[in-house]
N, C-alpha and C positions, 0 to 999 in steps of 0.2 A: 504494500500500500504506500502511495506517495501523497503527502498533503502539504500544500504551500499556504502558509499564513501570509496574506498579502497586506501591503501597506495601505492604510485607509486614505482615501482622497480627502476626507474630512472626518472629524469625530462623529461616530454614529449617534443619532438622537436616542434619548432614553424612552424609547417606545418599542414594545414587543411586536413589531411588524416584520414578519418574515419576508414579506414582499417588498419592503422598502428598497429603492434602487441602490442605496449604499451597501446593503447586504448582498446584492446580486454580484458584486465584484469579488465576493468571498467564495472559496470552494465549499462544497457541502460534504460534510462528514457523516456517514451513516453508522448507527449502532448495529453491528452484525454478529457480535460474539456474546454468548450468554453463559453465565456460570452454571455448572451442572447441579449445584445444590439449590438453585432457584426454582421458582414455579414455572408453569407453562404460559404465564402472562408476559408477553413480549411486546410492549408498546413500540410503535414505529417512531423511532427517535432520530433526529438529525441535529447537527450543530454546524455553526459557521463562526470563523474567527477572523478578526482583523487586528492590526496593531498600528501604533504610532509611538512617538517619543514618550508618551505618558504611560503606556502599558498595552495590554492585550484586551480587546473587546470581544464579547461573545454573545451568541444568541442560540437558544435551543427551540426546536419545534417538536412537539410530542403529539402523536395521534394515539389517544389513550381511551381507557374505559375503567370504570371502578375507581374514580379519583376522589380523594378526600384530603382536606388540609385544615388543621386546627391549631398548629403552632404558629405564633406570630412574633416572637421575640428573638433577638440575637442569642445564639447558643442554645436555643430550645432543641429538643431531639427531633429535628426536622426529617431524619431518615425514616421516621414512623409515618410520615405523610408521603404523598406522591411527590417525587423529587428527582433532581439530577445532581451530579457531582463533577468536580473538576479538581485535579491534583497538580501541584507544581513542586518540583524538587530543585532548589537553587544549586546544589552541588551533588554529583553522583555518589559521593562518599559520605553524605550527611543525610539528615532527615528530610521530610517533605511536608508541604502544606496541603491540608485536606479541606476543601470547601464543599459544603453540601447546601443546596437551595431547594426548599419546597416550592410548589407552583404558586403559592401566594406571595412569595418574595422574601420570606424569612430565611435566614441562613446561619451557618456556623463556620468557624475557621479555626483549625488547630494545626500545630506544628508537631509532627509525629516522628519520634526517633526510634521507636520500637513498635512495629505494628502487630506484635503478637496479641491475640485476643484474650482479654481477661473478663471476669464477670462485670467489672465496672467500666469496661471499655478497652482502649489500647493500653499496653503495658507501660509505655513511656510516651507522654505527650504533654504539650502545653497549650492551653486555650489562648488564642490570639486576643488581646484586649479589644474591647469594643471601639476604643479611640482609633485603633488601626483598622480593624476589620470593617467597620462601618463607613470607611472612606469609599467603599464599593457601593455604588447605587444600583438598585435592582427594581425592575418593573415587570409585572406579569399581565397577561391578557385575561386572567381569571381573578375573581375576588380574593381578598386576603384570606378569608375563611370559607370553606365549603363543608358543610355538615347539615344533613347526612350526605353520605357518599353519592356521587353521580354515577349511576350504573349504565347509562347509555353512552355511546361513542361521543367523544369530545376531543377537539384539537386545542392545545394550549401552547403558548410561547412565553419565553422568559429571556430577558436581556439584562446584562450587567455591564456597567461602565464606571471607570476603566476596570477591566477584569483583574489584572494582576500587576498594577503599578508597583505595589509594595514588594513584589518579588521579581521585578523586571530584570535583575541581574542573574536570574536562574540559569542553570546549565542544562536542565532537562525538564521535561513536561509530560504529564500523563493526562489524558482526557477520558473521563468515565461517566457519561450520562447513564442514569439508571432508574429503574423502578424496583423497589424492594431489593436493592443491592444485587441485581442479577445481570445487568446489561453492561457491556463495555464495547467501546469502539475498537480498542486494542489495549492490551495491558500496559504498554509503555511507549511513549514517544521521546526519544532522547535527542535533544537539540545539540548537545556537545558533539556527539558523533553523527547526529542527524540520522539515527537508525531506530526503527521500531522493533522492539524485542518482546518475546514472551507469548505464550498461548498459541504457538504455532503460527504467529504473524511475523512478517518481516517487511521492511519498507523504509522510506525516508520522508523526513519533514524538513521544510526550509522556510525562511522568512524572505519574501520577495518584495 
């Protein structure tokens, strides 16, 4: 797989509009790999990325069903809602940042140095303070809260600006849109070597 993150002609607007002309200059990345321990619910999920000197901008589009969203605060357990994820690793020999966004726009951000699973979460991690994490602006096409669950088909979009200005000096990048932690575009995109690795996938990513 080859994916080019293209230079934005202008900063994208904070609107979850997949059809906006500015997003048409970005390549579309599809979620096509699913973790074996997950369910058989595989939402049709796509992502687009752009960048400029301030950071990386991103938008997701999800063709979904059975969606629910009740968490509204920074660092709430948004993984329990319908959500997407994005990971960024500043250095290949260090930890990585874990960003998780529910479709209402609430999100969390942690720096994980040991991803081993423990009853209380990851074995070694630090929650990124709100003063830093909340510099990322998020906008969804759906309401902040959806309860009860929407059981009919629905399409939702989520955009974040700037996506990762706070880790713009990173060396590697992982993109992982998900529903119930089961869907991945690819396990790892390494910008240092510009090689995608893991899960039987291989390819290259570049910033154009």
